[in-house]
C-alpha positions in Angstrom: -4.2 23.8 -24.0 -7.7 22.5 -22.9 -6.8 19.1 -24.3 -3.5 19.1 -22.3 -5.4 20.0 -19.1 -8.0 17.3 -19.7 -5.3 14.7 -20.1 -3.7 16.0 -16.9 -6.6 15.5 -14.6 -9.5 13.8 -16.4 -8.1 10.9 -18.4 -11.0 8.5 -18.9 -13.6 11.3 -18.5 -14.0 12.2 -22.2 -17.6 11.1 -22.1 -18.6 14.1 -20.1 -18.6 17.1 -22.5 -18.7 20.6 -21.1 -22.2 21.8 -20.4 -23.9 25.0 -19.3 -24.8 24.8 -15.6 -28.5 24.0 -15.2 -29.2 26.0 -12.0 -27.6 28.4 -9.7 -28.5 26.2 -6.7 -28.7 22.5 -6.6 -29.4 21.0 -3.2 -28.5 17.4 -2.7 -29.0 15.0 0.2 -26.1 13.1 1.6 -26.3 9.4 2.4 -25.3 8.4 5.9 -22.9 5.5 6.2 -21.1 4.7 9.5 -17.5 5.9 9.6 -14.6 3.6 10.5 -13.3 3.5 14.0 -11.8 6.6 15.5 -8.0 7.0 15.5 -7.7 10.8 15.7 -9.5 13.1 18.1 -12.2 15.3 16.6 -11.8 19.1 16.9 -14.8 20.5 18.9 -15.1 23.8 17.0 -18.0 25.6 15.3 -18.6 24.8 11.6 -21.3 25.7 9.1 -21.8 28.3 6.4 -24.5 30.8 5.4 -27.6 29.5 3.6 -27.5 28.7 -0.1 -29.5 31.8 -0.9 -27.0 34.0 1.0 -24.0 32.2 -0.5 -25.4 32.8 -4.0 -25.3 36.6 -3.3 -21.7 36.8 -2.1 -19.9 39.2 -4.5 -16.8 37.5 -5.8 -14.3 38.7 -8.4 -11.0 37.3 -9.6 -7.8 39.4 -9.5 -4.8 38.2 -11.5 -1.6 38.2 -9.4 0.8 36.5 -11.7 1.2 34.7 -15.1 3.5 31.7 -15.4 4.2 28.7 -17.6 1.6 26.0 -16.9 1.3 26.7 -13.1 -0.2 23.8 -11.2 0.1 24.4 -7.5 1.0 27.2 -5.0 2.0 27.5 -1.4 3.3 30.1 1.1 6.3 29.5 3.4 5.5 29.9 7.1 7.1 33.1 8.3 7.4 34.6 4.8 3.8 34.9 3.8 4.4 37.8 1.3 6.0 35.3 -1.0 4.1 32.9 -3.2 5.9 29.7 -4.3 4.3 28.4 -7.5 5.0 25.0 -9.1 5.1 24.9 -12.9 4.2 21.5 -14.3 7.4 21.2 -16.3 9.4 20.9 -13.0 10.2 24.5 -11.9 9.3 26.3 -8.7 9.1 30.0 -9.0 8.6 32.8 -6.5 6.0 35.6 -6.9 6.6 38.7 -4.9 4.2 41.7 -5.1 2.8 40.4 -8.4 6.3 40.0 -10.0 7.6 36.6 -11.0 11.3 36.3 -10.2 13.1 35.3 -13.4 15.0 32.3 -12.1 13.3 29.3 -10.5 14.4 28.4 -7.0 14.5 24.7 -7.7 14.0 22.4 -10.7 13.3 18.7 -11.0 13.5 16.4 -14.0 10.1 15.3 -15.0 7.9 14.4 -18.0 4.6 16.0 -18.9 3.1 13.3 -21.0 -0.3 12.1 -19.8 -1.0 13.4 -16.3 2.6 13.6 -15.3 4.8 16.4 -14.1 5.5 18.4 -11.0 2.2 17.9 -9.3 2.5 19.3 -5.7 4.6 21.2 -3.2 4.4 22.0 0.5 6.5 23.5 3.2 6.8 21.9 6.6 4.9 23.7 9.4 8.1 25.3 10.7 9.1 26.4 7.2 12.5 24.6 7.3 11.8 22.0 4.6 10.2 22.0 1.2 8.6 18.9 -0.3 8.1 18.4 -4.0 5.7 15.7 -5.4 6.4 14.8 -9.1 6.8 12.0 -11.6 10.3 11.2 -12.6 11.5 10.6 -16.2 10.3 7.0 -15.9 6.8 8.2 -14.9 7.0 7.0 -11.3 5.9 9.1 -8.3 8.6 10.7 -6.2 8.4 12.8 -3.0 11.6 14.7 -2.4 12.7 16.9 0.6 14.9 20.0 0.5 16.3 22.0 3.4 15.7 25.7 3.2 18.7 28.1 3.5 19.1 31.3 5.4 17.3 33.5 3.0 13.5 33.4 2.6 13.7 31.8 -0.9 17.1 30.1 -0.5 17.1 26.3 -1.0 20.0 24.1 -0.3 19.9 22.1 -3.5 22.6 19.7 -2.2 20.2 18.6 0.6 17.8 16.9 -1.7 16.5 13.7 -0.2 14.0 11.2 -1.6 11.4 10.5 1.0 9.2 8.1 -1.0 9.3 6.2 -4.3 6.1 4.7 -5.8 5.9 2.9 -9.1 3.1 4.0 -11.5 1.9 1.4 -14.1 0.1 4.0 -16.3 0.6 7.7 -17.2 -2.7 8.8 -15.6 -4.2 8.9 -12.1 -1.0 10.0 -10.4 -2.7 12.1 -7.8 0.4 13.9 -6.4 -1.1 16.5 -4.0 0.8 16.9 -0.7 -0.2 18.9 2.4 0.5 19.0 6.1 -2.4 18.3 8.4 -3.3 20.1 11.6 -1.6 17.2 13.3 1.8 18.1 11.8 1.9 15.0 9.6 2.3 15.0 5.8 -0.5 13.7 3.7 0.2 12.4 0.2 -2.4 11.5 -2.4 -1.8 8.7 -4.9 -4.3 7.7 -7.6 -5.2 4.1 -8.4 -2.3 3.8 -10.9 -4.3 4.6 -14.0 -6.0 2.8 -16.8 -9.8 2.6 -17.1 -11.7 1.2 -14.1 -8.7 0.4 -12.0 -7.6 -2.6 -14.0 -4.9 -3.7 -11.4 -7.3 -3.5 -8.5 -5.2 -1.1 -6.5 -7.8 1.1 -4.9 -9.3 -1.7 -2.8 -6.0 -3.4 -2.1 -4.5 -2.0 1.1 -1.4 -3.9 0.4 -0.4 -1.3 -2.1 0.0 2.5 -1.7 -1.8 3.3 -4.9 -5.4 4.4 -4.6 -4.9 6.0 -1.2 -4.2 9.1 0.8 -1.0 8.4 2.8 -0.1 9.9 6.2 3.5 10.0 7.3 6.1 11.9 9.3 8.5 12.7 6.4 11.6 13.3 8.5 14.2 10.5 8.5 14.6 8.2 11.5 16.8 5.2 12.2 14.4 2.8 10.4 14.1 4.6 7.1 13.5 7.8 5.2 10.2 8.5 7.0 8.2 7.4 10.0 4.7 5.8 10.0 2.6 7.4 12.8 1.6 4.9 15.5 -2.0 5.9 15.2 -2.4 5.2 11.5 -5.3 2.8 10.9 -3.4 -0.1 9.5 -0.3 0.0 11.7 -1.4 -3.1 13.6 -2.2 -5.0 10.3 -4.6 -5.3 7.5 -2.7 -3.1 5.1 0.2 -0.8 4.5 0.9 1.3 7.6 1.2 4.5 5.5 -2.4 4.4 4.4 -4.9 6.9 6.0 -7.8 6.7 3.5 -8.2 4.3 0.5 -10.6 3.4 -2.3 -9.9 6.5 -4.4 -9.5 6.8 -8.1 -7.6 10.1 -8.6 -7.8 12.5 -5.7 -7.1 16.0 -6.9 -6.3 18.8 -4.5 -7.5 17.6 -1.0 -7.4 20.1 1.8 -8.0 20.5 5.6 -10.5 22.9 7.1 -8.2 25.0 9.3 -11.1 25.5 11.8 -12.4 21.9 12.2 -9.7 19.6 11.0 -12.0 18.0 8.5 -10.2 16.5 5.4 -12.0 17.3 2.1 -11.1 14.9 -0.7 -12.4 15.4 -4.2 -12.1 12.3 -6.4 -12.2 12.6 -10.2 -14.7 10.2 -11.7 -14.5 7.6 -14.5 -17.7 7.6 -16.5 -20.3 10.0 -15.1 -19.9 11.0 -11.5 -17.5 13.5 -9.8 -17.4 13.3 -6.0 -16.3 15.3 -2.9 -15.7 13.5 0.4 -15.5 15.0 3.8 -13.4 12.9 6.3 -13.8 14.0 9.9 -10.8 13.6 12.1 -12.4 10.5 13.6 -12.7 8.7 10.2 -9.1 7.5 9.6 -9.1 4.3 7.6 -12.2 5.3 5.6 -12.9 3.4 2.4 -14.3 5.6 -0.3 -15.5 2.7 -2.4 -13.8 3.0 -5.8 -14.1 1.0 -8.2 -17.2 -0.8 -6.8 -18.7 2.7 -6.5 -18.3 5.9 -8.5 -19.8 8.3 -6.1 -22.9 6.6 -4.8 -23.4 4.7 -8.1 -22.3 1.1 -8.7 -19.4 1.0 -11.2 -17.6 -2.3 -11.9 -20.3 -4.7 -10.7 -18.4 -5.8 -7.6 -20.2 -5.7 -4.2 -20.0 -2.3 -2.6 -17.8 -2.4 0.5 -20.2 -2.5 3.5 -18.2 0.3 5.3 -17.8 2.6 2.3 -18.1 6.2 3.2 -20.6 8.0 1.1 -19.5 11.3 -0.6 -20.5 14.5 0.9 -21.5 15.8 -2.5 -21.5 14.5 -6.1 -22.4 15.8 -9.5 -22.6 14.2 -13.0 -21.0 15.0 -16.3 -24.0 17.1 -17.2 -22.3 19.8 -15.0 -18.6 19.2 -15.6 -16.0 16.5 -16.4 -13.3 16.6 -13.6 -13.6 18.0 -10.1 -10.9 20.4 -8.9 -10.8 20.4 -5.1 -10.6 23.6 -3.1 -10.9 24.8 0.5 -13.4 25.6 3.2 -13.1 29.4 3.2 -11.7 30.8 6.5 -10.4 34.1 5.3 -11.7 37.6 6.0 -12.0 39.3 2.6 -15.2 37.5 1.8 -17.0 37.0 5.1 -20.1 35.7 3.4 -18.3 32.6 2.3 -17.1 31.6 5.8 -17.6 27.9 6.4 -18.4 27.1 2.7 -16.3 24.7 0.7 -15.2 26.5 -2.5 -14.2 24.3 -5.5 -14.7 24.0 -9.2 -14.4 21.8 -12.3 -11.5 21.6 -14.6 -13.2 22.5 -17.9 -16.3 24.4 -16.9 -13.9 26.5 -14.8 -16.8 27.9 -12.8 -16.3 28.6 -9.1 -18.8 26.8 -6.9 -19.4 26.7 -3.2 -21.0 24.0 -1.1 -23.2 25.1 1.8 -22.3 23.2 5.0 -24.6 23.0 8.1 -23.7 22.9 11.7 -23.2 19.1 11.6 -20.8 19.4 8.7 -23.3 18.0 6.2 -23.5 19.5 2.7 -26.7 21.4 2.0 -26.2 22.0 -1.7 -24.2 23.9 -4.3 -24.2 27.5 -5.6 -22.5 29.1 -8.5 -20.4 32.0 -7.3 -20.8 33.8 -10.6 -17.2 33.9 -11.8 -15.0 31.6 -13.9 -11.3 31.2 -14.6 -10.9 33.2 -17.8 -8.9 30.6 -19.8 -11.3 27.8 -18.8 -8.7 25.4 -17.3 -9.2 25.4 -13.5 -6.4 23.1 -12.3 -5.9 24.1 -8.7 -6.9 26.2 -5.7 -4.5 27.5 -3.1 -4.7 29.1 0.3 -2.5 31.8 1.8 -1.5 32.2 5.5 -4.6 34.4 6.1 -7.0 31.8 4.7 -7.6 33.8 1.4 -8.1 31.7 -1.7 -6.4 31.7 -5.1 -7.3 29.8 -8.3 -4.8 28.5 -10.8 -5.3 28.0 -14.5 -2.8 25.7 -16.2 -3.1 28.1 -19.1 -1.0 30.5 -17.1 -2.9 32.6 -14.6 -2.8 32.7 -10.8 -5.8 34.7 -9.5 -7.0 35.7 -6.1 -10.6 35.7 -4.9 -11.7 39.2 -4.0 -14.9 41.0 -3.1 
């Protein structure tokens, strides 16, 4: 199962064997590179976490809430927060209620699980009326489908299925596939660079393709097509595909928005030695994260680094892990000591880590929270309506972070 998980997220990262963490805290400075022009208004709200020393002392435990078949993502439906909708990689969405997994899936899609393919993401619209599924079809290409919800809290009108977006995938890895709605009500959709080693097709720096980017769309149909491109997207006036919000990524895995500040946190799985986490303030639409000229802050393919490349907020090498699994800035109430910290992990070390964040949004360092996913395959984090966090092992467990 570990090999399956490694193929899912970290293809091309085999050079980084699992290692014991070297220290409980590892401060790291963040380079300062000017952000691209503002297209979205920043949110003037407080930010920042406790000190690294205080974060390291926060008591965290993991409580198993459900066991499923290769779970890979989880969301709650607005208005029905007692229900957990969990995506299983093989194409099923199941409902968990009070720790019980309902026997029948609420929806299934045809997919293939070779390489890093499968059902990769799901999200409800902010009003809870539509469910969006991100998956690879039987040909291995990326699909984003929409379903209309029925009258019951888990009822889905299967006849309403509508394909919002189709994107060809040249290889079986680096599909990305995560989807989430931002605080602006738009849908954000992550697509990797298309796969292979070192972005052989040059997709990540080519804004003429959707691969290697985080997209931002209004997914509802309109007279011109199956979705609408927001007028304030960075390339609407030219220079690239209008859907692109951020580009220059290799394989973004589980991005998230800070519900208090609107910051977009994008982890990007590395190629040879560096895993990175990027913080995109609302003002930084159009940011170029630099891949493949840069792997984190290191030169990778010998090409000149883009002069406007946005430096990662944090990076670590394969001495500490092999494939970053993105999480969330904690905004719940069960673990007040974690407030304002970015909680994340690594696929194969499966340790839970937290980044300290100062009042300016800069990362001050990393701490080990002292717990790990038992099966050692940390594929995803999830957040419920109250801001409480869950971790998902593709080996089967969905677990909640508790005091």
